[in-house]
N, C-alpha and C positions, 0 to 999 in steps of 0.2 A: 426434646421436641417442643416443650413449653417455651424454652428460651428462644428457639427459632421463631415461634409464633409471635413473640414479643419483639425480637430484634428485626425481623424482616420488614414489617411495616414501617418501623422507625427509619431503617436504612433507605427504604424506598422513598419515603417522604423527604428525608434529608437530601437524597440524590436529586429528586425533582426540584426542591427548593434551590439547590446549588446550580442546577441547569438554568432555572428561571432567572436566578440572580445574575449569572453570566450573560444571559441573553439581554437582560435589562441594562447591564453595564455596557454591553456592546451597542445597544440601541442609543444609549446616552452619548456615544461618541459621534453619532450622526444627527440626532434630534435634540434640541434644547430641552432640558429637564428642569422643572421648578425646584425639586429637592431630590438628590440621589438617595439620601437616607430614607426618606418617605417612600420613594419608589421601591426600594429594596424590601422594606418591611411589608408594604401593602401587597407587593407581588407574592411574597412568601405566604401571607395570610390567605390570599386567593388560592394558591396551590394547595394549602391545607384544606380549605373549604371544598375545593373540587375533588380532592382525594376522598374526603369524608362522604361526599355525595356519590362518588363512583362505587364505593364499597357498601353503601347502604340503600341505594336507590330502589332496588328490588323489594327490600323490606318495608320501606316507607311509602312506596307508590300507592298502596291501598288507602293510605291516610292522606287525602288530597291536601288538606290545609298544611300538614307538615311538609309534604313534598313541594308544594308551591312556595312555602315559606323559605325552604333551603335554596330553591332556585332564585327567588328574589334576593336573598342575601348574597348569592354569588354574583348576580347582576349588579348589586350595589358595590361589591368589591371590584368588579371589572371597571365600573365607573370611576372609583377612587384611583385605580391605576392609571386610567387614561387622563384624568385631570392633573396628573403629575407632569404630563407633557405640556410644555409652555403654551402651545397653540390651543389646546383644550382648556388649559387653566385660564387663559385670557377670555375664551368663550364663556366659561362658567362665571367669570367676574361680571360679564355683561348681562347675564341672565340669572340674577341672584335668587329669585323665587324658585325657578325651575331647578337650579343647582341645589338649593336647600332641600327641595322635595326629593331629588334623586340621591342626595348624600345622606340626609337624616330621615326623611319621610319613609323611604324604602326600608331602612333599617327597622324602624318602628313597626311597619306593616309586616315585615318578614318575621320579626320576633313574636308579634302577636299571633301570626299563623302557626309558627313553630310551637308556641306555648299551647295553643288549642290542639294541635296535632299530637303533641306529647301527652296531653291530658287524655285524649281518646286512646292513644296507644297503651298507656298505663292501665286504663280501665279495661281494655281488651285483654291485656296480659293477666290482669287479676282474675278476669272471668275465665280465661283459659286454664288458670291454675286450679280452678274449681271443676274442671272437666276431666273425665277419664280419657286417657290418650287412645286406648284401644277401641272403646265403644262409643265415645262421644257423650256418654251419660254424665250426669253430675257425680262428684265424689263427696266425701264426708264434709269437705269445706263448705259445701252449699247447704248444709243442714240448717243454717241460720236464716235461710231464705225460703223456707217452706211456706206455701201460700195459704193452705187450709188451716183454720184455727182448730177445728176438731176433725179427726180423720181416723181411718183404720190403717195402722202400720203393718205392712206385710214384709216379713223377712224371708227371702228366698235363698236357697243354696242348691247348686247343681249336684246331682248324685253321680258318682263314678267318674268325675272329671280326671282324677289322678290316673285311673286306669287308661283313660283315653290318651292322656299325655304319654304314659309309659309305653303303650302298645302302638299308638299311631303317630306320636310326636306332638310337640307343643303347638305347631302350626294348626293342626287339626283341632286341638283343644281350644286355641284362640278362635277358630271359626265357630265352634260350639258356643263360646261365650258371646261372640258377636251376634249370632243368630238368636240366642235367648234374649239378649238386650234389645234386639229389634222387636221381638214379640212383646216385651214389656212396654216399649215405647209406643208401639201401635195400639196397645190396649188402653194406655193412659188417656184420660179425658180431661178437658178443661184445666183446672188448677192442680190436678194430680201430677206428682213428680216421681221420677225414677232415678235411683242412685246405684252406682256400683261401689260397694264398700270394702271389697276384698277380691281375691283372685277369682272365686266363683260365687261370691255372695252379693246379693242385691237387696235394696230396700225400696219399697214403694209406699207413698202416702196416698191412699185412695179415699174417695169420698165416703162418708158414713153410710153403712149398709151395702157397700159395694165390694167388700173384701173378698168374699167367696166368689162373687160374680167375676171379679177381676181374675182370680185364679182359674176359674173355669174357662174364661175367654183366652187366657194364655195357653191352656191345655188344647183348646180348639185350634189356635193358631199353629201349635206345634204338632198337630195330629199327623201321624205317619212318620215323624222324625224321632230318632232315638236320643231325646234330650230329657231324661227324668230329673225331677227336682223335688225337694222338700220345702216346706214353708211353715211359718207361724204367723198368727194374726193377733194384734192387740188394738182395742179401741182406745184412743188417747187424744191429747191436745198438745199444743206447742210447749206448755209449761212442764208437762210430764213426759216429754219426748224420750229422754235418756232412759228412764225407767221402763217405758214401753219397748224401747229398742232392746234392752236386756231381756225382757220377758218374751218378746217375739222370737228372739234368737234362741232362747231355751226351748220354746215350743217347737221351733223348726228342728232343733237338734233331737228332741224326743221323737218327732215323726221320722227323722232319718234313722234313728236307732231302731225303731219299730219295724222299719222296712228292710233292714239288713238281712234278717233271716230269710225273708221271702226272696230277696235278690240273690242270696247265696244258693237257694234251691234251684233258681232259674239258671 
């Protein structure tokens, strides 16, 4: 299957290039051409560029500078092909400034736009790699961007999610995770940040003095919904983040262990 994925595009592009080359050779029989070799290579370059645009245009369309840059490059390649026709070549010789702009200026502008677009695309991809796919929350990779210098670190863990997955299916379990993440996001204020750090584990960096209040607000938002959770809170700063993360995790685990007998009776 992987081989087919690699071969098929190559065969397709090669076929398109062959067809374009034959068309250009046929055209050269009726219209004077400045250089058949240049026409052949420039036509093939145009075919490759148009193929790349066709398979990527949906992905690059949101990045306008990249999108317009590729279109400008294609326009430049079309101009190069046309100027191999003697009639257009003679016209370009009579308009040297315009010809230089269309042949060289457009290339520079298109590459500048493409460079800006690729920069934005890479930045977006890097940011997406720091987001949890299911919930849209940040993941562990975003820990280096915590905004608060001092904060209360809250480590949350959902109770009984395994049982939900086993009895009702993982789709229902995912809905529980998403609903809980929404409650956390809706509770966060200002520079407070919410992270999903595991299957059913979440971390919140809350403003100093707001840890318990944050937990109470989450409980209020989930009132009437069967989404129990345990948590641990540690007051810390950016320098001692890892230590606080470990301590809050242990505090959360102690709460979870203390609640198990009660849950078993129920």
